N, C-alpha and C positions, 0 to 999 in steps of 0.2 A: 327690869328692862324688857321691852316688847320683843316677842319672837317673830313678828312680822317685819320684814325688811323693806318690802315694797307693797303698797296698797293703792290700787287704781279703781276709781269709781266713776262710772258714767262718762268716760273720756271721749271727747269729740275734738277733732281738728278740721277746721274749715278753711279753704282757700277761695279767693275770688279770682277767676280767670278772665283775662281780657284778650280780645282778638288782636288789638294793636295798642301801642303806648298811648296813642291819641285817645283811645276809648277810656283809659284810666283818667286822663286829664278832664275829659268831658263829664265823667261821672262826678269828679270832685267839684266842678264848678256848675253843675246842673242846678238851675233855679227850681225846677219842678221835682227834683229828687229822682229823676229817671236813672235806672240802672243800665250800665253798658257792660256789665259783667255777668258771668254765670257762676253758680255755686259748685264747688267741688269738695266733697267730704273725703279727706284722706283717711280719717278715722271716725267711726260713729258707733258709740255704745260699747266701749271696751271696759270690762270689769276683770280685775285680776289681783290676787294676793300671792306674795312669794315669801316663804318662811326662811329663817336663818339656816344656812347650810344646805339649802335646797338648790338643785339645778333644774331650771325650767327652760324648755325649748320653745322657740317661736318659729312657726312654719307658715308657708303661704307662697303663692307664685310671685314673680317679680311685679312690683307695683301694688302689692296687697296692702302695704302700710306698715310693714315690719320696721323699716329704718326710721320712719316718722315716729313710731312709738318709742323707740330707743332714744331718739333725740329729745323727746319730751321728758322721758325718765331722767336723762342726764342734764336737763335744764338748757339744752341748746335751743329748743323751741318751747313756746308756751301753748297750752291747750286753749281751744275756743270755749269749751265747756268741760265740766267735770273736775276731778281732783286727783292729784298724784302725790302720795306721801312716801318719802324715802328716808329710811333710818340707817345711816352709815355712810362711809366714804366710798365713792364709786371710782373705779378705773375702767375706762371704756375703750374698746377697739372698734371704732365705727368705720367711716370711710378711710381707705388706705391713705396714710399721710396726714390725717386730721390731727391737729395739735402740734404739728411739726413746722418749723420755719425752714423753708427750702434752702436758704442761704447759710444756715447754721450747719456746723458739723454734727455728726451723730452724737458726740460727747456733749456738745453744747445743748442739743435738743433733749438729752437726758435731764440736764439740770433745768431746762425750760419747763419740761413736763412736771418735774418735781415741784417747781414754784407754783405752777398752775394748781397742783393738788394740795398746796399749803405746806410743803416741806421746806425747811431751811437748807442752806448750802451744806452745813455740817451734817445734817441728816442724810442728804443725798450723797455726800462723800462716803458715808458708811455703806451705801447701797450700790454705788456706781460699779464696783468691780464685779459684783454678782450679776448686774445687768449686762456688762460687757461679756462676761464668760458665757451667759446663757445665749446671747445673740449670735455669737460665733461669726462675726463679720470681719475679723482681723483688723488690718490697718485702715479699713474703710471707716472705722469709728472716728477717725480724724479728718475725714473728707466731708464736703457739703452733701447733705442728704439728697439734693437735686441730682446727684450722680448715681444714686442707688437704684438698683432694680426693684421691682415690686416685691420679690422674695426677701431682699435685704430689708426693705421697709417693714415687712411683716415681722421679721425676726426681731428688729429693734423695738418696734411698737409693743409686741407681746412681752418681750423681756422687761420693758419699763413697767407695763401694766401689772405684771405678776410680782414684781419686786418692790412695789410701793405699799405692800401690805393692805390691799383694799378689803373692805367689808363686802363689797358687791363688785363682781367682775362681769362686764358686758362684752360679748364677742359677736360681731356681725360679719360673718363670712370672711373675716380677715385672714384666716389660716388657709383658705383655698388656694392662695398663691404660693404657699411655702412648699419646699420639697418634702418628699415622703419621710425622710429621717427627722426633719424638724417638726413635721406634723405629729409624728409618733412621740417625740420629746414633749410637745405641748400637751398632748392628751395624758401623758403620764403626770405632767405638772397639774393638770386639771384634777386628777384623782388626789393628788397631794393637797391641793387647796380645799377640796371638798372635805377631806378628813380634818382640816383645820377649822371647818365651819364657815368657809367663805361661800356666799351666795353667788350663783352664776346664772346669767341669762345668756342663752346660746342660740344664735340664729344660724340656720344652715338649710341648704337644699338637700344635703346628704342625710336621708332618713335613717340610714344605718348608724351614723354617728349620733343622731338624735336619740335613737333607741338605746344606744350604748351608754349615753351620758345622763339622760334626763329622767326624772321621776314623773313630772307632769309636763304637758305641752299645751301652748296656746296656738290655735289655728285661726289666722286672719284671712279673710277673703273679701277683696274689694273694699277694704276699710272696715268691714264688719266682723265681729267676733263670731266665728262659726262654731268653735268648741274649745273649752278649757277643761281638761280632765286628765286622767292617767295616761301615761305616755303611749302604751301599746294601743289603747282604745282610740286615741286621737289619730295616731299614725295610720292605723288600719283604715279608718274612715277617710282620711286624706288620700291614701294610696288607692283606695277603691274608687274615689271620685276621679282621680287622675286616670285610672285604668279605663273608666267608662268614657271619659273625654277622648282618650287616645283611640279607643275602639270605634268611635264615631268618625274618625279621620280616614284619610285615604291610605291604603296600604302602600308603604314605601320600601322598595328593596326586598319585598317578600318573595320567597321562592317555594313552590309546592314540592319540587323534586329533591330538595336538600336532604332531608332525613325523614320526612313525614309520609308514611305509607298509609293511605286510608283503607279501612277495613269495614265491611258491612256484611249483613247476613250472617252465615255460619262459617265465615272464612278463617277464624282463628279462635283458639282457646288459650286464655291467659290465667296464671295463678293470681288469686286476689292479693291486693296490697294491704299491708299492715304497717303501722308506724307508731313511734313512741310519743311524738308530739307534732303539732302542726301550727302554722301561722297563715293568716290571710286566706283561708279557704273561701272560694268563690262559688256562687251558684251557676256561673257561666260555663263551668267545666268541672271534671273530676278525674283524678288519677284512678285508673282501674287496676294497673299492675306495674310493678318494677321487678325485673329479674335479670340474671346474668347467664349467658351461655358460653360454653367453651367452643373450641374450633370444630368439634365434632357435632355441635348442635345440642349438647346435653346441658340442662340447667344445673348450675352449681353455685355453691358459696365457698368452695374450697379452691383457692387460687394460688397459682405458682408464678413467681416473678418471671418476667421476660416471655411469658406465654400470651397468646392472642385470645381476646375475649370480646364478647358483644354484650353491651348493657342495653336492655330493652325497657322502654316506657310505653304504656298504653294510656291514652288520654281521651276521654269522651267529652264532646263539646255540645252544650245546650244552645249556643248561639255562635254566629260567625265571629271569628277573632283573627286579627292580623298582627304582624310584627312580633311574632312569638319567639322566645328563647327558652329552650329546655336544657337542663343540665343536671349533673350529679357531682357529689364530692365524697371522698373517703376521709374519715376523721379517725384519729387514733383514740386510745382510751382516755386521753387527757382533753379531748375535744379539739385537737389541733388539726386543721384541714391540711392534708398533705398531697392530695391528687384530685384534680377535677377536670371536667370537660363540659363544654356547651357548644351549641351549633354556631354561635356568633364568634366565639374565640377561635374555633377550629376552621370555620368556613366563611366567616364574615357575612353570613346570611341569616335572615329570619325565615319563619315559615308561617303558614296560615292554618287555622282550625276551622272546620265547616260544621254548621249546625246539623245535628243528627248523625254525625260521623265519628268514628274512633280513629285517631291517628296513632300509629305505632312509630315511635322514634327510636332509632337504633344507633348506638355509638360503637364504632369499631376501634379497638385499642389494643396496644401491647402493654401489659402491666409493667410499670417501672420497678426498679429494685428497691422496694420499700422494706423497712425493717419487718422481720417476721412478727406475727401477732394477730390479734383480733381487731377488726376495724368496723366502724359503723358507716353505712352508706346512706346519704340523704339525697332527696330529689327536689327539684324546684322548677317552676315555670314563671317566666318573666315576660315583659312586653317592652319593646323599645330597641335600644342598642346597648353595647357593652358599657359605654360611658354614661348613658342616660337611659335608665330603665326603671320600670315599676315592678316590684316583686308581687306576683299574683298569688303564689302559694309556695310554702316551704314545708316539706314533709321530712321530719327528722327521724332517722332510724328505720328506713324502709327495709333495709337488709343488714344482717350482721355476717361479715365474711372473715374467713381465716386465710391469712397470707403466709405462704411458705417461702423461705429464702435460705438456701444452703450456705450462703456466705456468712460472714461474721461482722457485718456492718454495725458500728457503734453509734451511728447517727440515724436519723429517720429515713434518709434516702441515700442509697449507695450510688455513686457516680462511676460508671465503668471507665476504665483507663489502664494505662501501663505506667510503671514506675522504673526509672533508671537511677543508679547511684554512681556518681563520679568522684574520684579522689584526686587531690592536688597536694603538692608539697606546700607546707605552711608559708614558706617565704615567697611562694608564688601567688599568694592570696592577698588582695588589698581590700580594705573595707572603707567605703566612702561615707562620711558623716552627712 
């Protein structure tokens, strides 16, 4: 049996665009063969192979051709040129609600999707309870899906797709409408499917999710294949291009007085920065220093909970940059992020970096009641807003700090508060079911 589940060679998808419906009619009946349309290549020259058990990401801006590619793979569309070979049963989450009859109930649509995929009613009877349990939409399963919210649609569609035992699962941004807990549940299911050898095609604008899930990534730009290679390599190239495009734009909402103090000449001396690993280092800037000061102005890595500290970053810029977000995060020895700050979260503002200048970014904070122990501090610089940003660089392990806490908290973070105990006679207490 072949190890290649999907093989695409020289794929092209062409559309003819007409200015008016009448132009289409004139072209059909033209005696001279005159064209009243113009060519639009939705896809041009796509080559890709996907192996069994592999998770491949597909990235690109809106309109790049990602959804068109998936529709060709699933057989919804036919290619103009090239070949697509698929070995195995496909379950696809494309446009929200695709494959659902709006007048049918959720339960009826489960059986409808099963029939579309070639399952008998008996086979779906064996799966229907698992689908209902995973979707968690309660009694709405017996209501017409036209009454569903987009989140309920996503829940049911995903539950059906993963419980029909596909060889290939295709997900096209469908999970972006789900709530946080359901998304987390879906990603855990992805990991389970990967261990079972299911091949996954995952389309998303969330590069962090792409990095987390995928081994290789296909980057499509205006219908053309820009790159198909290892995940980190392609994501780094993609984010770098987005960063350059953003930097050419107009600075929106940037503020120079937020936290960035410019330093030139011999105005400051900083300790050099060292880090364990890094991602997306850019030639447009570089971190010179990251350090912590106590309230007396002394540098320290020995921290006491509920004390005031300043986290300093010094960044040198080789070109003008706008819409910048700087931040740091404390991680425990298991790599769990427990405390972070950035200028957008705390002040809803970005800042600018100027060519030839060094900006010192200072975070003023009171250390929360973290569990005592050793923590790793990482620093980052991004561009955009909190919801839509491009990670420019991530320096892991710029500092190692020791946190002291005289309390006895058994969890990662201790929440200050008071506790009162009340006593009642048993016959005065009622329990409501």
